[in-house]
N, C-alpha and C positions, 0 to 999 in steps of 0.2 A: 245721818250716818253714811248714806250713799254718797253724798258729796265729798265727805272726808276720805272715803275709800277709793274714789275714782282716780285721784292723782297717783296713788300707789299702784293701781292697776295699769295706768298709763306708763309709769316708769318701768314697770316690769315688762310690758310689751316692747317698749323702746330698747331696753337692755337685751331682750331676746333677739330683736332684729339686728342689733349691732354685733352681737356674738355670731350670728349666722353669717353676716357679711365678712367678718374677720377670719372665720374658720377656713383652713386650707382646702382647696378643691382637690378632686381626684388627680388632676394633672399635676398639681403641686406635689402631692404625695408620691406620685409615680416618679417625678423628676428627682425628688429627694432620695428615693430608693436607688435610682439609677446612678446618681452622683456618689452615693455611699459605696455602691458596688464598683464604680469607676475608680475611686481613690484606693479601694482595697486591692484591685487588680494592679494598679500602678505600683503600689508598695510590694506586692508579691513578685512582680516582674523584676523590679529593681533588686530585691533580695536574691532572687534566683539567678539573675544575670551576674551579680557580684559573686555568688557561690560558684557559678560555672567558670567565670574568668579566673577566680582564685585557684580552682582545681586545675585548669589548663596551665596556669603559671607554675603550679607545683609539679605537673607532668614534665614541663620543660626543665625545671630545676633538677628533678630527680634524674631525668635522662642525661643531662649535662654532667651531673656528679658521677653517674654510673659509667658513662662513656670515658670520662677522664681517668677513673680508677681502673676500669676493666680493660681498656683498649690494649695496653702492653701485653697482658696475659692472653687476651683473645688472639692477638697477632702471633704469639708464641704457639698457641694451640693450632692455629691455621698452618703454620710452617711444619710442625710435627705431623699433623694429619696428612699433609701432602707427602711427606717423607714415607709414612706408613703405606699409603697407596702405591707409591713408586716401588717400594721394596716388595710388596706382595705381587705386583704385576711382573716384576723381574723374576721372582721365584716361580710363578706359574708359567712364565715364558721360557726361562732358561734353565731352571733347575731340572735335573734328571730324576723324575719320579715315575713310579708305576701308576697306572690308572686309578687304583684304589686310593693311594696316598695323595694323588693330585686332587681327587674329589674331596678328601678330608681337609686338605689345605684350603680349597675353595669354600668348604663349609665353614671353616674357622673365619675366613675372610668375610663371608656373608653375615655370620653371627655377630661379628664386631660392628657391622653396619646396622643390622636389625636392632641391636642393643643400643644404638646411637652413641657408641663409644668413639667411633670414627664417622666421618660424614658419608652419606650414601652416594654410590656411584650410579649414574643413569643407566637404565637397562633398555636395551634395544628390543622393542616389542615387535612381534610379527604383525604385518598388515592384515587386517580382517576386512573382508568384503561385507559391509553392513547390509547391502541390498540382498545378498545371497543368504546371510544369516537370518534375516527377519522376513524374507519374502514369503508371503502366505501365512505369516504368524498372526492368528486372529487376536491373541492376547496383546501383541505389540500394537496392532492396528487400533484396538479399543483404547489402549493406553494413550496412543498418539492423539485420538479423538478427544479424550478427556483433557489432555494437555492443551489442545486447541481451544476447548471450552474454557479452561482456566485462563488462558491468555486473553480470551474475549472478555471475561469478567474483569480481568486486571485492567484492560484497556478502558472499560466502562468506568471503573473506579478511578482510574487515572484522570479521565476526562472530567469527572465530578470534582476531584481534588484540584485540578487545574482551574476549573471555573471558580472555585472558592478562593484560590490564590489570586486570581485575576480581580475578583471583587475586593479583596483585601488591599491589593496593590493600588486600586483606584482610590480608596479611602486614604491610604498613606500618601499617595501623590497629591491628593487634594490639599492635605494639611501642609505638605512640603511646599507647594506652590504659594500657599497663603503666607507661610513663614518667609519664603524667599522674596516675596513681594515687599515685606516689611524690612528685612535685614540685608537685602542686596547692597554690597558696599558702594556701588555706583550711585545709589540714591542718598548716600550720606551727605550732609551739608558741610562737614568739616573733617579734617584729617583724623582727629581723635575718634570721632564717631565712626568714620570709615574703618579705622583699625579695629575697633571693638566689634563692628558688624562682620568684619572679615573672620574673626575668631568664632563668632556665633555661627556664621555660615559654614565653617568647617565642620562644626558639630552637627549642624542640620544635614549637610551632605553625607556625613558618615552614617547618621541614623537612617537616612533615606536609602543609602546603598545597602545597608544591612537589613532593611525592612523593619526597622525598630520603631513601631508606632508609639510605644510607650515613651521613648525618649523624645520624640517629636512633640507629644502632648505635654511632657514635662517642660520643654522649652517654651511651648505656647503658654502654659500656666505661669512659668517663671517671669516671662516678660509681658504677661497679660495681653496677649494678642487676639484672643477669641472674639468672635462677633458679639455685638451688643444685643441683649435680649430685653424686651419689655416684659417685666414680671407680671404685669396686669393683663397682658394679651394671651388669651388661650392658644391662639394660632402660633405665636412665637414660642410659647412653652412646649407645645406639642411638637414643633419642629426640633427644638432642642432635645426633647426626650428621644425622638427618633434618631437624631444624630449620635447621642451618647449611647443609645442602645446598640447601634451599628458598631460604634467604636469598641464597646465592651465585648462584642462578638469577636472582633479582630484581636483584642487584647487577650481574651481567653485562649485563642489559637496560639498566640505568641507565647503565653505562659506555658502551655502544654508542650510547645516546641522546645522551649528552654529546658523543661524537665526531661524531655526525651534526649536532648543533646547531652545533658549531664549524665543520664543513665548510660548512654552509649559510650561516653568518654570513660566512665568507670569500668566498662567491660573490656576496653582495649588492653593490650599487654602493658602499655605505659601506665594506664589508669590503675590496673591491678597492682603494679609496682608501687604506686603512690600509697594505695591502701595498705599494702604489706609493710612499707616503710613506717607508716604511722603506727601499726601494731607493734613492730619490732621496737621502735623508739619508746613507746609506752611501757614496754617490758624492760627498758634499760639496755637494749641490745642495739649496737650500731650496725645497720644492714650492709653498709659498704664494706665493713670488715668481714662480714659473713660471706658476701659475694667474692671478695678477694680470696678468702680461704678456700671456697669451693673451686674457684678457677685454678688455684695453685694445686689443689688435690687432683683436679682433672689433668693438669700438666704432668703431675707425677705419674698418674696411671698410664697416659698415652705414651709418655717417654719410655716407661718400662716395656710397653707393648712394642714400640718401635725397636728397642734394643733386642727384645726377644726375637722379632722377625729378622732383624739384621744378623743376629748370631746364627740363625738357621741358614740364611742366605750365604753367609760366609763359612758355613760348615763347622761352626764352633759348637753346635749342639746337633744331636742326631734327629732323625725323623721321629723316632719314638718320643723323645723329649719334647720336640716341637708340638706333636699332636696331643700332648697332655695339656697344652694351653699355658699361657703365661701365669706365673706364680701370683701376680697381683690380682688377676681375675678369680683365681681359686680362693684367695683370701676374702675377696669381696663377696663371693657366693656363700662362703661359710658364715660370714657376718650376717648376710641377709637371712640365711636359714635360722641362725640363732635368734635373730629379732622376731622372725615369724613364729618360731616355737614359743618364745617368751610371750608374745601377744596372745597366742592360742591358750597358754596356761592361765594367763590373766583373765581372759574371757571365761574359761571353764571355772575358775575360782569364783568369779562374780556370779555365775549361773548357779553354782552349788550353794553360795551364801544366801541368795535371794529365792 
């Protein structure tokens, strides 16, 4: 019985040994994980880059549309605004007014500016001797010291960030040089290859200029330019793991940078306009029509203010009538008060019901 069982035992031992030999090593598993992360980062960057490019293009489109539609009305507003300032300056300079009435006219003029109905005029500020104002001020000195400490911290952080960028730049440059070595047009053997390599080099140069590691790696993968690795060599695999790990670090930074750029683009006035346009159009409202209507309303308001000031300057209305303010503004104030009261009653009603 022992002789019959021994071959079975031998086969089992042999099978176990073969299985152990074929099982992936730790370095294989590490490489597989890094490559999965690598491909995921490349996809995320490509998607975020496309999203950013699309949003920036929408910003340009919206800006062009608004500029084309709004420019004529904006130019009209600028002309009327200039006329209003000229009329008020003439009133204050040449109109015979007592001191009290002159102060009231100045107050109306300032109120129109503060309410942003007309553009603000620069105010000449008195020169202040900073050294005299803060000389011996302990609070100011302490504050100044804290600012100096902040700047010191900022410089340190800036140096750290600069070092990180420098390391990333080295890795990007390394891949750029490797691709340039392969695709430089001067190394092409025929005109057709030279033309194709010229187009590829344009893409490589653009990616390098923009610090786009992901795009360089995509080109590398697309044309299978990467270095040859012996999958049975632990040293080769370890070097590849290290290289991919370093690349993944740069790719993560690039992905975060793209996300930040998109967030900042959305926070700009132009970005906010794109967001508003999307909301309006989802609601079936054409925002350009709304903008035009608002500008036309503004033209109507400031035109009436200009006429009101001109009538007073030409003595068509009395000081008393002028000091009552333009009719259009009184109407707007009443509308604002009505809306405010309506909102208050709505809030009170909701409070009572709940």
